[in-house]
N, C-alpha and C positions, 0 to 999 in steps of 0.2 A: 751585649757590651757596644761602647761606644769611645774611641782613642779620641784625646783632647778635649773632653768634658768629663764634670764628674756624673754628670744624668746616664744609668742604665738602661736600656730599653728591653723593652719586654720584649719578647717571642712568644709570638700569635701562634700563625701553622704549623704546621709538620713539614719537615723537608722535603724538598721537590725534588729530584732527579731528572735531568735535560740530559738526552743522550745526540750526537752530531757528529756529521765526520769532517774529516781534515780535508783544509782544503774550503771550504763553503765560509758561508760568515751567518754569525746569529745575530738575531734581533730577539734580546731578553730582556720581556717586559715585566716588574715586579711582577711576582706570581700571585699578589694578593690582589682581586680587582679592584675593591675602594682606592687600596694605593696605588695603582696604576691610572685610575680614572680622576680624583681628588686632588691635582696638581695647584691648583689655586691654591696660596696660605699655607702652602704645606714646602717641607726642604727634605734634602734627601743627601745621604752620601754612602757610595757602593765601596766595598773593600772584598778583597779575595783574598783566599788561603792556595797556592798552590801546592801540590803533592809533591814538585821537587823540591819546591823550598822548605814547605811546612812553616811560615811563617806568615800574617795577616799582613797587607799591604792595601793602602787605602788607593783606591783608583781616582786617575784623574778625568777632567772634564773637557779636555782639550780634543778639539775635533780632529786634530792631526796624530793623533797618537790610533795607535792600533786598536787597543782595548781602552773606550772611554764610555761614558755615561752621560745623559741629558736627561736632567730629572728623575722619570723613573722606568727609563728604558736603558739597559747596559748594550752595548755595540761590542764585538768581537770579531775583527773584519779579519778574513783568510785563517782558519782554524787552524794548529798545531796542535801535537801532541800533547805540549809542553801548557796550552789552555787549561788542562784537564783539575779540575780544585775545585773547593766550597768557595761561592760568591755570595757575599753575604749586603744586604738592603737595611741601611736606618732612614726611617719617614718619619718626621717631626711634624706630627699633624694639628699638634698645641702646642702651647708654649710647657716647655718640660716635659711633656707628652712624648715619646717616642715607642715605635713599634718595628722588629726586627725579622726577617722574612731570610732563610737559606737556601739555596738551591746549588745540586750539585752538578756538577757540568764534565762528562765524561765524551772524552775526543778518540774515537776510532780510526784507524787509517783506510783498513778497507771496509765492506757491508757484513755487517753480522747481523745474527738475530737478537740481538742486546736493542740494536736499533727501531725495529718494531714497536708503534705506540700501546698497541690490541691488536689481538684476533679481532676479526668481524664475524661477529654470530650467522647464522644464517638469515635471519629476520633483517640484516640489514645489509642485504646482497643486493639490493637494486641500487642503493645510492652509499657513494664514499665520499666523505669530508675530510679536504686537506686538513692537515693537523698541523701545518705549521703558516707563518703570515697572515695570521687570523687580524691584528693588529698592524697592520704595515698595507699601504697602497704596491702593489704587483702584479705581473703576470703568472700563470700557473700552466703548466705541462704537466701530463698524466702519462706514466710507465705501468707498461707491463710486463714482471719478472725482465724489467728491465730495459723492454724494447717499448718506442714510443707507439703508444695506440693509437691508430689512422684514425680519421676524421672524427675526432673527440669535440666537445664541443666547450669552448671557454670557458672557462670558472672554478670556483673554490671545491664544486663541486660532481663527482662522476657519475653518471647514471649510467647503470647496469641494466640492458632489457632484457627479458626472458633470463634473469638466471642460471647456471645449469652445473653440472659437474666440470665440466671447460671451463669456466669462471673463476676457479678457483688459483690462486696465484698470491704474488706479493706486486701492490698494486703502492708506487712510488709519485708522489706529487713535486715538482721541482718549485721552487716560486721564484721568480726573479723580480729584483727590486733595486731599489736607487738609495745611494746615501753619497750628498754633497755631489750630484752627476757622475757618481760613478756604480758602478753594478753589478749587485752582490747575490748569491743563489743560495736560499734557502732548500731544505728537502725533506720529506717524513713520510713514512712507509709503513703500511698495514699489511697481512695477511688476512684473504678471504677463504673460508672453509665453510663449504658445503656439506655440510650432513647427509649423510643416506636416507631416502625417504623411508619410513617404516610403517607398520599397521597400527601404533598406538594411535590413541587419541583422547582428546581430554575428557575428562570425568562426565560422564553421563548417568541419572539416576532415572532406574527403573523402577525401583517401590522406593520410599511412598511417593502419592503424588503429590507437590506442594501446596501449601495451605487447604490440607486433607484434613475433614473433622471426624474422629472415631468415635462411634457413639458406644457409651461407657456408663454404666450404672454404680454407682458408689460400694465398693465392697467387693465388684467382682474382679477378676483376671480378665488381663488386655495383653497382647505379644504386639506389636510396631513390630515389623521386618524393614529392612534397608539393603537394599540393592544398588548397586555402583557397576558400572562397566569402563572399564579401566584400559580394552583394551587387549590383545594377544603379545602382547612384547613384556618383557622385565619389566618391572616399575617397582623398584626400590624405593621410592619415598611416596610411594601410593597408598594410603589408609583412612579409614572412614571411623566412628566412633558418634557415641549419643552425649547430646547435653541437654539438661534441663531446665529453661531459665537462663541460659548463656553460660550456665556452670557444668564442667563435663562431668560424664559419668564415669565411673573408674570401672573395671573389667567387663567392658563394654567393646572391646577393639573387635577387629573387623575380620574373618575368614576366608582365604582365595579360593574359588573355583577354578579350575581347569576351562575356563570359557570365556577370560580374562574379564571377569565379576566379581567384586569382592562384597562379604553378604557380615550382617550383626543383626542381633537377636534383642530387644528391647523388652523384658516382663515383667510388668506392674503384677504382682500377686495380689493385691489389693488397693483398688482404685478409692483415694482419700478426695475429700473437698479442695484441698490445695493443689492436687491434681488436675481437677476439672477446668481451674483458673490457670495454668502453667503451661506454656509452649517447649514442645518435644524438636528439640533439632538433630538432625541426620546431616553431621559434616564429614565433607571428600575434600579431597586435598591431593596434590599430584604435586611434580618438579616447577610447577608453573602458574596454577588457579588454585583457589579452594572456594568451594561453592555448598548449599544447605536447604536443604528442605525440611517444611516448619508441617508440623504435625498440632492437632489439639483434641483435647478428649472435649463430648459435649454430652448431659444425659438424657436421657429420652424425652423428656418432656418438653427440650427446649428446639426441639424437630416439630414441635405440632405448629406453631407460627408460619417456619418455613413452610408446611403443607400447605395451610392454610392461605399463603399470601400465591404460594403455584395456584391453587381451585380460582382463586380469583381471578388472576391474570388469567389462567383459560377462558374463565366466565366472561370476562371481558373481549377477549380476543375472540368468543365462539358469537355473542352477543355484535360485534362490529360486522365480522361475518356474517351473522343474519341479515344487519340492518344492512349493508352493501348488497347482499343477493336480493333485497326486499326491493331496495330503491334501484337497484344497478339498470331498469328501463330507465330510469326518470334520471340518471348522472348522464346516461347514454342520449338521450335525446338532447337533453340541457346542452352538454359541450358539442355534438353534432352542431346545432344551430350554432354557435359560436363558431366554428370553426366555415361552415356554410356562408357567413358574415363576412369573413375575410377571405374566404378562398371559393366562394362560388363564380362557377364560368358556364356560359349557355351551351346545350347540346344541342341545340334545332329541335328538339322533344315539344308535341301540342300540347300533349296530355300527360297528368301525372299515371294514369293507371286508367287500362279498360276492363271495363263489367263484363265478364262472360257469366252466363247462367241461362238455366231451362227457364223457357218462358210457358209453355204450354204442356197440357196432358198433366195437370195434378189434379188431383180433388179441390173440393171448395176451400178445404184449412189450411192445406200445402200452401197454395197459390196465394190466398190470404197472407201467408207467416213471408213467403217472399217478396211480396208487392212491397207487405209493412218495413221489410227490414230493407231493401233494394232503394224505392221512395222515399222512405223515412228514414228511420236509423244513420242508414249509408250516406245519404244525402246530407243530411242535417249538421252529421257528423263532421265526417272530411268534407266538405265542401263549404257549408257556411257557416263552422266551429275555427275549420281549422285552415282553409282555405285553396285544399288542395282542389286542380281542376280533374275531372272521370269523364267518359266517354261511355254513354249507356246506352245501347241500340232500341228504336225504338222513341227516344229523346231526344238526341243529337243529331241524328239523321233527317234527310230531307226527303218528302216522298218522290218517288221516280227516281233516286238514284240507284247504280249499279251495285246489288248489295256486297256481291261477293268482293266487287274488286273497292268498294267504300272499307268493307270490315279490314281488309291486307293493308290498306293504307292508315286506318286507323291505329292497328294494334302496332304497324312502325313506326309512331308518330308519339305513341306512347311509352312510356318509362318503366311499368308494372301491368302485369297481366292478374286482376284480382279475378278466381274463380269461387264460384258460389254453387257448394252441394249440400243438396235434398237428397232425405230419402228419394224421393221418387224420379228420380233423375236416371237415366237407361242410356245403356249404349247402342242400342236396336233403333234409333229413327235413323233418319237421311240424311247421307253426308251430303243433298243439298238443300238443306235448313241452313238458315244465318246461325240460329243458337249451337249446332253442331259444327257448322264449318268456322265461325270463329275460334271455337273450342279448338279445333283443329289446325288452324290457323297459328293460333297462341301458342299452341304444344311446338310446334315445329320452330318457332322462333326461339324458345326457351331451352328446347332438350338438342336441336340439331343446330341451331345456329349459334345459341345462348346469347342473344342479344336483348335481353327483355328478362326479370326477373319477376318471378309466382307468388303470388299469394292467397293461400286455400283456407276458405273458412264454409266453415260447413254449419248448416240450422238443422237442427233436430238430431236425433240418435239415428245411428246406421249400423246394420247387422257386419257389414262388411264392405268391400269396394270392390268388389269381382262382377258388380254390372258395368263398371266404369272404362271406358278406354283405356287402352294400354298402357297410352304414354302417362295419363293422367294416375294412373295406379303406380306405376316408375315412380312417381314425383311422390305421391303419398308415403311410398317407402322411406324416402328418404328425407322429407319434414312431414309431421303429423299438424292436420289443420287444426284453425282455432274456431273452438268450438264457441258459438253464440248464444247468449242464453237472454231471454228478455228480461231480467232485472238488469243490464249492463247498458241500458240505453245514456247513461252519463258517460259526455267526451273525456273524462277522467278519468272514467274506470279503467281497470288492468289488461280489456280485452281492448279497449280502443288504444292504449299504449303501446299492443304489440302487435297490431295493425299498422300504427304509425310507424314504430321501429324499421317495419318493413319496407316501409313507402319511401319514397325517394324525399331527401331534407327539400325544401320550401326554397326557393328562389327568393331575392327580394323585393320580385315584382308580384310575386302569391303574399306575402308579408302587408304591402302595400294593399291587395287586394281586400286582405279582411279585416285589414284596419278601415278602410273605406266602408267596407260592408257594416260595421260596427258603426259607423255615424250614422250612416244611411238608417239605419234602425231604431236609432237614438231620436235623429230627426223627427221618423213617423212617430213615435212615441209622444214626443212635443207638440204634434201638430193634432193627433186624436186626444 
């Protein structure tokens, strides 16, 4: 409808209703967002059809009038009951193109439930937004049940912390805005309702597991069960059903149990080839959400690749585990050397290990074995090859020194105590002998004071250890000795790796000493 022109405006949107209170002012933008915002190259005409006159009249643009408009915004200042009626907007957005929008304005003398914009659900209980003055600058004050809310934060959004049943009520925002230097008020109200807590819960599938695979042969019977827990309260909109490739299967609606679950059973009398390539879904829904789980059918032959893949995976893990176990010593020694380079500190010790062994009362063969090991393999590998510094009684002491005092001092200056066990070793020797005394001092340092680590090396086969000192028997119960074999003379053999693992990490001085010895040996070879 357009007065004064032959162009007929097209009604675009549905009619809207605006409820307001008498005595306030109304800032009414064009009800269509595009109509309200696109004012450039557009023209507007506002009309009203009041309930009192039943006649359509054009609204003026004079801002001195109580009811006037400015482009896409209508102003009704100091509302009264006679302003109730229909307000019509004509928007010319192009030459000869016109859109028409209608808004019913209802003015109430007193507060009425019809003034409520809408009832807020429980999910919005923590945040309430003012429904008026969205497009005009103004200050907002909030009221609950028509009483001013104390200590409120200014703004169009009211936040309610820890909402509960006590938070229920009518929340009203009063927006104060200016028009030509005169302040006007507009208000809007919401009712907040908190529903009582129930023991209902969102749908939860008990059966089947999502993306599960059921083994089935062509021609066999398959039964698929679906069970969904909805909670113990009555749920009129709760249901489940089966689908095949997105198509609902008839006659398979679920039945409710007393424990709050709904069940549905799908029976396939004869599985076909098409069933093996189909997706079966059990879909559950309540008043809030819809969820589903998928089930597929596979023939037995299709399981074989999965089994082979699992076997291969297990074998790979076993192989990796075996390699790690076999090379664990090498890895520990490698990384220990790196960390020692970065974090090594001086501890005031002079020797890496004190060697304690029985030196007398052996038969000729055992004496030769002990001598070859101590003066041959032990010195060659640990001292010459790896650069450790050992104290060996009879080699590193001077004639005439106090033997007992010397042993005690050298053990205190050592980081490890290497005890060599031989089949002929005995606990019956005199405690005054050096070889028995250094063992006693070393065991006291290791067991009582805990100041030195012990490395046990066994030469040859021994029936038992009952002939050894009790302290040494105690150590043997906690740690098995390293068994020396004649064929493990290589410095890289597993026996020497285990010895190095129990020895302290080499310092930078020791590494430089090894390099200098290697250089000396090379020079001697050139001279020869």
